[in-house]
C-alpha positions in Angstrom: -24.2 49.0 134.2 -23.3 47.6 137.6 -24.8 44.3 138.7 -23.2 44.1 142.1 -26.6 44.5 143.8 -27.3 41.0 142.6 -24.9 39.7 145.2 -26.8 41.2 148.1 -30.1 40.1 146.7 -28.9 36.5 146.1 -27.7 36.4 149.7 -31.1 37.5 150.8 -32.7 34.9 148.6 -30.4 32.2 149.9 -31.5 33.1 153.4 -35.2 33.0 152.6 -35.1 29.8 150.4 -33.8 27.8 153.4 -35.8 29.5 156.1 -37.9 26.3 156.3 -40.1 26.6 159.4 -41.6 23.1 158.9 -38.3 21.3 158.4 -37.3 20.7 162.0 -40.6 18.9 162.7 -41.7 17.7 159.3 -40.9 14.0 159.9 -43.0 14.2 163.0 -45.7 15.9 161.0 -45.7 13.1 158.5 -45.6 10.4 161.1 -48.0 11.8 163.7 -50.3 14.1 161.7 -50.5 12.2 158.3 -49.8 8.7 159.7 -46.8 7.8 157.4 -44.2 5.1 158.2 -40.5 5.8 157.8 -40.5 3.6 154.6 -43.4 5.8 153.2 -41.5 9.0 154.2 -38.4 7.9 152.3 -40.5 6.8 149.4 -42.1 10.3 149.5 -38.7 11.8 149.4 -37.9 9.5 146.5 -40.8 11.0 144.6 -39.6 14.5 145.6 -36.2 13.5 144.1 -37.9 12.1 141.0 -39.7 15.4 140.3 -36.4 17.2 140.8 -34.6 14.7 138.7 -36.9 14.9 135.7 -36.8 18.8 135.8 -33.2 19.2 136.9 -31.4 19.3 133.6 -34.3 21.0 131.6 -34.4 23.7 134.3 -30.7 24.3 134.0 -30.9 24.5 130.3 -33.8 26.9 130.6 -31.7 29.1 132.9 -28.9 29.1 130.3 -31.3 30.1 127.5 -34.0 32.2 129.2 -32.0 33.5 132.1 -31.5 32.6 135.8 -33.9 35.3 136.9 -36.7 33.6 135.0 -35.9 30.3 136.7 -35.8 31.8 140.1 -39.1 33.6 139.7 -40.7 30.3 138.6 -39.1 28.5 141.5 -40.6 31.0 143.9 -44.1 30.6 142.4 -43.8 26.8 142.7 -42.6 27.2 146.3 -45.7 29.2 147.2 -47.9 26.6 145.6 -46.2 23.6 147.2 -46.2 24.9 150.8 -49.8 26.3 150.3 -50.9 22.8 149.2 -49.7 21.4 152.6 -52.4 23.4 154.3 -55.0 21.0 152.8 -53.0 17.8 152.8 -54.3 14.8 154.8 -53.0 11.7 153.1 -49.9 10.2 151.5 -51.1 11.2 148.0 -52.0 14.8 149.0 -48.6 15.2 150.6 -47.1 13.7 147.4 -48.7 16.5 145.3 -47.1 19.1 147.6 -43.7 17.4 147.4 -43.9 17.2 143.6 -44.5 21.0 143.5 -41.6 21.6 145.9 -39.4 19.3 144.0 -40.1 21.3 140.8 -39.3 24.5 142.8 -36.0 23.1 144.0 -35.1 22.0 140.4 -35.5 25.6 139.1 -33.4 27.0 141.9 -30.7 24.4 141.5 -27.7 25.9 139.8 -29.5 29.1 138.8 -28.6 31.1 141.9 -24.9 29.9 141.8 -24.6 30.5 138.1 -26.0 34.0 138.4 -23.6 34.7 141.3 -20.6 33.5 139.2 -21.6 35.4 136.1 -22.2 38.6 138.2 -18.7 38.3 139.8 -17.2 37.5 136.3 -18.9 40.7 134.9 -17.6 42.7 137.8 -14.0 41.3 137.4 -14.1 39.5 140.7 -14.4 35.9 139.6 -11.6 34.9 142.0 -13.9 35.7 144.9 -16.5 33.1 143.9 -15.5 30.4 146.5 -15.8 33.0 149.3 -19.1 34.4 148.1 -20.6 31.0 147.5 -19.6 30.0 151.0 -21.3 33.2 152.3 -24.4 32.3 150.3 -24.5 28.8 151.6 -23.8 30.0 155.1 -26.7 32.4 154.9 -28.9 29.6 153.6 -28.2 27.5 156.6 -28.5 30.5 158.9 -32.0 30.9 157.4 -32.9 27.3 158.2 -31.6 27.7 161.7 -33.8 30.8 162.2 -36.8 28.8 160.9 -36.0 25.9 163.2 -35.6 27.8 166.5 -39.3 28.0 167.2 -40.4 25.1 165.0 -41.2 22.8 167.9 -43.2 25.4 169.8 -45.1 26.5 166.6 -45.9 22.9 165.8 -47.1 22.1 169.4 -49.3 25.2 169.3 -50.8 24.4 165.9 -49.3 21.8 163.5 -50.1 23.8 160.3 -48.7 27.1 161.6 -45.1 26.5 160.3 -46.6 25.8 156.9 -48.6 29.1 156.9 -45.5 31.1 157.8 -43.6 29.2 155.0 -46.0 30.5 152.4 -45.3 34.1 153.5 -41.5 33.4 153.3 -41.8 32.4 149.6 -43.9 35.4 148.8 -41.0 37.5 150.1 -38.6 35.4 148.0 -40.6 36.1 144.9 -40.3 39.9 145.5 -36.5 39.5 145.6 -36.1 37.3 142.5 -38.2 39.7 140.5 -35.7 42.5 141.2 -32.6 40.6 140.0 -30.7 41.7 136.8 -29.1 39.4 134.3 -25.5 40.3 133.3 -24.5 39.9 129.7 -23.4 36.4 128.9 -21.7 34.4 126.2 -24.1 32.8 123.8 -23.5 29.7 121.7 -21.9 30.6 118.4 -22.8 27.5 116.5 -26.3 27.2 115.2 -27.5 23.9 116.7 -30.8 22.6 117.9 -31.6 22.9 121.6 -31.6 19.1 121.9 -28.1 18.9 120.3 -26.8 21.6 122.6 -28.2 19.8 125.7 -26.8 16.5 124.6 -23.4 18.1 124.0 -23.3 19.4 127.6 -24.2 16.0 128.9 -21.3 14.4 126.9 -18.9 17.1 128.1 -19.9 16.6 131.7 -20.0 12.8 131.9 -17.7 11.6 129.0 -15.3 14.3 127.8 -14.2 15.8 131.1 -13.2 13.0 133.5 -12.2 15.5 136.2 -15.6 17.1 136.1 -17.3 13.7 136.2 -15.3 12.6 139.2 -16.0 15.9 141.0 -19.7 15.4 140.5 -19.6 11.9 141.8 -17.7 13.0 144.9 -20.2 15.8 145.5 -23.0 13.2 145.2 -21.5 10.8 147.7 -20.8 13.6 150.2 -24.3 15.1 149.6 -25.9 11.7 150.3 -23.9 11.3 153.5 -25.4 14.5 154.9 -28.9 14.0 153.4 -29.9 10.5 154.7 -29.7 11.7 158.4 -32.0 14.7 157.6 -34.9 12.2 157.5 -33.6 9.8 160.1 -32.3 12.1 162.9 -35.8 13.3 164.1 -37.1 9.8 164.8 -33.7 8.9 166.2 -33.9 11.8 168.7 -37.5 10.7 169.5 -36.2 7.2 170.3 -33.4 8.5 172.5 -35.8 10.6 174.6 -35.0 14.1 173.3 -37.9 16.4 174.3 -40.0 17.8 171.5 -39.2 21.4 172.6 -35.5 20.7 171.9 -36.1 19.7 168.3 -36.1 23.3 167.0 -33.0 24.5 168.8 -31.1 21.2 167.9 -32.1 21.7 164.2 -31.1 25.3 164.4 -27.7 24.2 165.9 -27.2 21.8 163.0 -27.9 24.5 160.4 -25.7 27.0 162.3 -22.9 24.4 162.0 -23.4 24.2 158.3 -23.4 28.0 158.1 -20.3 28.3 160.2 -18.3 25.8 158.2 -19.5 27.1 154.9 -18.1 30.5 155.8 -14.8 28.8 157.0 -14.5 26.5 154.0 -12.4 29.0 152.0 -10.0 29.5 154.9 -9.8 25.8 155.6 -8.9 25.0 152.0 -6.2 27.8 152.0 -4.7 26.6 155.3 -4.9 22.8 154.8 -4.8 22.4 151.0 -7.4 20.5 149.1 -5.8 17.1 149.6 -5.9 17.4 153.4 -9.5 18.8 153.1 -10.4 15.5 151.3 -9.1 13.5 154.2 -10.9 15.7 156.7 -14.2 15.3 154.9 -13.8 11.5 154.9 -13.0 11.5 158.7 -16.1 13.6 159.4 -18.4 11.2 157.5 -16.8 8.1 159.2 -16.9 9.5 162.7 -20.4 10.9 162.3 -22.0 7.6 161.2 -19.9 5.6 163.7 -21.3 7.6 166.6 -24.9 7.4 165.3 -24.5 3.6 164.8 -22.9 2.8 168.2 -24.7 5.1 170.6 -28.3 5.4 171.7 -28.3 8.2 174.3 -29.9 11.6 174.8 -26.7 13.2 173.5 -26.2 10.9 170.5 -27.6 13.5 168.1 -24.4 15.5 168.5 -22.7 13.1 166.1 -25.0 14.4 163.4 -23.2 17.8 163.8 -20.1 16.2 162.4 -22.0 15.5 159.2 -23.4 19.0 159.0 -19.9 20.4 159.5 -18.8 18.2 156.5 -21.7 19.5 154.5 -20.6 23.1 155.1 -17.0 22.5 154.3 -17.5 20.6 151.0 -20.2 22.8 149.4 -18.2 25.9 148.4 -15.0 23.9 147.7 -16.4 21.3 145.3 -18.9 23.8 143.7 -16.0 26.1 142.9 -14.1 23.2 141.2 -17.3 22.5 139.1 -17.7 26.2 138.2 -14.1 26.4 136.9 -14.8 23.4 134.6 -17.9 25.1 133.1 -18.5 27.7 130.5 -20.9 30.7 130.5 -23.1 28.9 127.9 -23.6 25.7 130.0 -22.8 26.8 133.6 -26.4 26.4 135.0 -26.8 23.2 133.0 -23.7 21.5 134.5 -24.7 22.6 138.0 -28.2 21.0 137.3 -26.5 17.8 136.2 -24.7 17.7 139.5 -28.0 17.9 141.3 -29.5 15.4 138.8 -26.8 12.9 139.7 -27.5 13.3 143.4 -31.2 12.9 143.0 -30.8 9.9 140.8 -28.8 8.0 143.4 -31.1 9.0 146.2 -34.2 7.7 144.3 -32.6 4.3 144.3 -31.1 4.3 147.8 -33.4 6.5 149.9 -36.3 4.1 150.2 -33.9 1.3 151.0 -32.5 3.4 153.9 -36.0 3.9 155.2 -36.8 0.2 154.9 -33.6 -0.7 156.9 -34.5 1.8 159.6 -38.1 0.3 159.9 -37.0 -3.3 159.9 -33.5 -3.3 161.5 -33.6 -0.2 163.7 -32.0 3.2 163.3 -28.6 2.3 164.7 -28.3 -0.6 162.3 -29.4 1.7 159.4 -26.7 4.2 160.3 -24.1 1.5 160.5 -25.0 0.1 157.0 -25.1 3.6 155.5 -21.8 4.6 157.1 -20.0 1.5 155.7 -21.4 2.0 152.2 -20.7 5.7 152.1 -17.1 5.3 153.4 -16.4 2.6 150.7 -17.8 4.9 148.0 -15.7 7.8 149.3 -12.5 5.7 149.1 -13.2 4.9 145.5 -14.0 8.6 144.6 -11.0 10.0 146.4 -8.5 7.6 145.0 -6.4 9.6 142.5 -8.7 12.6 142.8 -7.1 15.8 141.4 -8.0 18.7 143.7 -5.8 21.3 141.9 -7.6 24.3 140.5 -7.7 24.7 136.8 -9.9 26.1 134.1 -11.7 23.8 131.6 -9.9 22.7 128.5 -10.8 24.3 125.3 -13.7 22.7 123.6 -13.0 21.1 120.3 
């Protein structure tokens, strides 16, 4: 039986899951429609991350045991519920319920789609094409967000809830796609151990027994945070610098188009430059992006954000491929979920502090503090990092 249709369907799902019509204006919606401060907004995202964090590894384990299709179907149902709840939200706690539902949805997606892609390619004998296909999937995801963002400002100005109504329809379409996916045959654990023991063994393998995998996950986390903080700060920053509301959608679309473009180019960049030079390029993009956001306060200052979105596009396929090659069929989704777990764990502790700094010290100062901290963390992660491609060691 051929499972190649999964690739096309996963590409379509990636496009839809990130076609987020509210995203380009959601910070404004929280501030102006709900009445939240930047500190409350980052606390809200901390709770979103907490919901994702608590379900991140269990969802990956469920994907490995019950199938990635099961997890993606559940994620789509939670997405419909979360965005639907927004239609009735009018306070911090009502928005919090929506974000918890969406956090759970995100957790069940996390790792499941990439694991299903890798297993499909492995079954078809095309495992070596994973980096290219993952880059294509990430590119389509960002293209979807760009499409959703183009008219976000206009939709929001016409009726603030209209982007959320459209978003519910998007997730209904996503559910139709995930329901049609097929699971390739996969390796199953040979030893008879309890689910708790199997889950604990994967955690030990990821964070203790495989130092290369551990450092790859830490590097992915730092780079992920570098592109994630500005997602919540760039909209009020543009508002401060006088960017018209009608520009927000196209600017957000441009940011996501940049992620899409560099996700598609990531494979070629790594082949041309080599992984060591790619590491230096990623560091420079982070440093220059935050430097520009910290030191300028003009109509065009948002352009420095595009350096961070370019970095996001380049690092995703490269580092995810390194993680996939250190994983096994029996724990692939679990390890990808642990990667996301680590990211969410650090964001829970640092996100509200970033919002507090923006409220009390101003956005330029917040970008300066974040940039210095992130560059220092990157230096520590990149020191002695092994970017060579290798398969995981045999388990003992």
